[in-house]
N, C-alpha and C positions, 0 to 999 in steps of 0.2 A: 536554786541557782542565784537570786540580787542575794541574798546574804554570802555568796563565796564572792562575789563581786565587791561588794564593798568590805570585805575584810581585804584584798588582795589591792583593789586600785589603790590603798594608800600607800601599802606593803611596796610593791614592785615601783608606783606610781615616781618613790621617793626615789628610788635607785635611776628610776629615768630623769627624773629632774635631775641630779646631780653626774649623770653623763650626759645630760643638755649643757649640762655650765661646766663643764670642762672640756668640753667640745668648743665652747663659745666666747669664753675666755680665756682659754690656752695657756693658762696658768700653768708655769712647771709645776712636778709635780712634786717638790720642795716643798710647794704652798701649803699641800697640803699636810704636814710635818706637825703643825700643832694641835690640827682639829686630829688627826690619830693619835696622841698623847694624852689629848685629853678623851677619845675616846676608851681609849685600853685603861689609864690609871686611875681614872675619876668616875665617869656615867659607865661605864657596862658594870667595874666592881662594887661601886655602889648601890646597884640595880640586882646583884649578887647578891652581896651584904644583906638588904633588905628582905629579899629572897626567902635563903635559906633564917636570918636573925629569928624574925617572925613566925617560924613554923614549929610545931612541938617536937622535942630533938628525938623521938621516939619512931617520927615517918624519914629522920636524915640517917633513918642507921639500916638501912635496908640493901643488908650486901648482896641479898640475891638480887636486887634487882641491878643494881648495879652490876656486877657479873656477868650476868645473862646479858646486856645489852652488850656492856663491852667481848664477848664472846662473840657474837650476832657481826659487829661489827668488825673484828678482826677476822673468823670465817672469811668475809668477803676480800677480805687487804690483802689474805693468801689465797684465795680462788685467782684474783688479778696476779699475785705474786709467781706463780705458780705458770699461768698463761704466760707471763711477760719471758720467763725466765726457760720454761719448759718446751714450749708451742715457737715464740715469735724469737729467740734465744739472744732478748736485748741482753746489756749489763748485771749485774747486780744492783746499781746507785740508781742505772735508770726506770728497775721494777721498783725498787723501793718508791722514786717517787709519783709511781705510773699508777700505786698501789694506791699509796694515801690520794692520787686525783680520784680514784673511786669509792673510796671509804671513808674520807676524812670532809664530816661537810661543813657547812658556815654554819655552826654552830652558835658561836662566840658572838656573830656579828646578826644572823638575819632569828636563830634559836628563838630567845626569851620574848620578844614585841611579839611575833609569829604564833606562836603558842596561846599566849596571855591574852590574847587579844581574841581567838580562836577556838578558848577552852576553857578561859576564866581563872581563874587565883589558884584554882585544885592542879594547874599544873606546872605550878612554881615550884613544888620539890623533887619533881623528877628532869624538868627543866636544869637546875641550879648542878644537883647529881649529874648526868651525863656531862654537862661543858667542862664540871671542875675535874673531872677523874677520864674520862674521854683524851681530853684536853692537855693531862699529865702525863698518861702513858704515850701519845703520841713526842710528847718532845724529849719519853726517853727511847722509844722505839727507834727515830729520825737520826740520833748520832750516833746509838750503836750499830744500826746496819748499817751506813755509811762509813763507818769504822769498820766493819767486816769487809763494806766494797773497797777498802782500800783510799776513800776519798775524803777524809779525815785523817792526820798525821799526828797526833795527839798520843801521847801518854793513855797507857789505859789507866792511871791515876788521875792526868788531865783531864780527864774523858768523867769520866766516875765525877769528878769535883764540879765540871761544866753540870753535866744532866742533874745534879745536887742539886745548884747554885736553881737553875736556867724554871725547875719546876718548883723547891721551893718559896721562888722571890717570885714569881711571875703572880702579876697583880691579882688573878683569875681570883688564882690559888689563899693567895693571900687573902682573900676579901671573903672568900667561902668558908676556910679554916674559922676567921673571923667570926663569920656568923653564927658556924656550930658553936665556936666558943660562948658566945652569948647566949644562944637557945637552953644549951647543954648545964650556962651555971642560973640560968630563969633573968638576968642582969638588967633591967628597968633603964631605956635610954631617954635621956633626956629631949622635949617636947622640941627645941632645939635643933639637934642632934637629930633626929628621927625627919623634919621640915628639910633640912638638908641634904640626907640626904636621899627622898624623896624629890626634890627638885634634882638633883646630878642622874636619877634615873630614868627620869620623865627626858630627859635628852637620851638617854643611850640610844633607843631605837632609831629617832627620826636622825641623829648625826652617823651613826653605824652606818643606814642606808645608806644617807647621800654619797659618807664616804667612799663606799661600797662601787657606789654608780661614778663616782669620780675616778677611784683606781679601773678600773673598767675599760674607762674612757683613754688614756690614760698607758693603756698597755693593747697596742693596735693588734686585730689578729694579722698574724705573720707566717708564719706554718704551722696548717692543722693534722697530726700528729694519726697512721693508720690506727694506732688504738683507739682512738677515739670511738671507732665502731664497736668497741664496746665496755670502755670504760663507762662513758655517757648513760650508757642503762644498766652496766653495773649501780652505780651512783644512785641514781635516780626513780630506777626501778628494785633492782635487786636488793641494796641494801633495806629500802623499809620494812619488803617482803621477809629478806630475813633475821631480824629486830620483832616482827610480827610475831613471826612462828618460832622464836625461842623462847619470847612472854607468856605466851600461851600457850606454851609446851611444858612450861614450867606452873606454870600457875600462881594462884594467890597474888596477885595485883591488882589493885581501883581499876576501872576501866581510861576514866583519864590518865594513869601514868602509861597504860599499854600507850593512847591517841601519843601520850605527846613523843612517846621516844621514837613511833613511828613516823610522828608527821617531823622529828628532829633528822630524822634517817634521808627522808627523804630530800633535805636543804642541798642546793646544787655548790661543788668542790669547793674546800674554804681556800680563800688567798693566800691560807699562810704555806699552805702546797707550794705556788709559786716563790713566798720567802725561804722556804727551807731547800728548793730547786736553786736558785739566785747564790744559799749562802755556798750552797760544796758545787755552783758552777755546773750544775747536773740537768738537761729536762728541761731547761727553763722557759722560754717562749712556749712550748708543748703546752707546757702545765699555766702558760698566760693563757693560753686558747680553752685549753680544755675550762678553764675557771668561768671563761666569756660562756663556751657554751653551751655547759650546764648551765648556767643562770638564764641563756633565753630559753629554752627549753622546759626549764622549774617554773615557771609561766604557766603552762600546761599541764607539767604532770604534780607540781602542788596542790594546783586546784584541783587536779580530780581526785589526790586526796585525800583536801578537806571535802571531797563533797562527801566521797568515803563515810568518811570518821563521821563527821557530820548529821549524814543522811541512818544514822545506825547500820551503812555494807557491810560496816569492819565486824564478825562476830569475834569477838571476844574471848572465846574460847573452843578450842578445834580439838583440845581431847581429851576426854571424858577420866 
């Protein structure tokens, strides 16, 4: 138990420090702009490039892993969508944000730091693949469903062009693709360049977690949605279980790949869910509340998942 605390204390401690700093200094939200720019356009891309470029190319082409992980994630997404639409009678746009709240984890900001700290360098490749491909698909699904809901008034051509641009030019995806190219072509990186990448990558987790704490503080809890009663357990419990069952059912994956995927699936709702809701003017305050509540509860649930993973209680094969 002590080693779990030693893993999580600095991790969630950075979020808490950011939260306290925001409450104490009362800086406006705009003051976070340059730090977020550094995180999104420099530190995290450097980390993803480092993880991928220094990995043998054969490990980067596990299509079966990517497809299985995404299928499990979107099984949770579809379940929540059906509950929201059929059971609750919510609008298509509301159901979209609600479903993302239960299936889109904070894998970019929280995933790499926690997974590498808890599982070691062996988790680098699955983490990079999950972040790259899940984000890419989310960037496609969100505007497509919002267009179907009528909240996106652009023409089909404009919508398609914007989706392609967002996917192709997102710094996480660009850096991962560049890492793929370097690994495939066996390009030797100059020592000075490697050091620069290392410096930036080392800053990724602390800066991202601090910024996350600040963001949570600047979005006070105003409105708790009724849907929170099933979105929170779906995100923190059902999502990792679905990923685990899917990967073990397919089989053939290294234990650390399964563990990394389960750990990333257990993370709280991504701040991007609020960004999507804000972009379309849908479910904004409630998305913010969901992010805050899942983050608070994740202190307990992520701890439990880490105990299960690190103690060997997580079976790596369910089906013979």
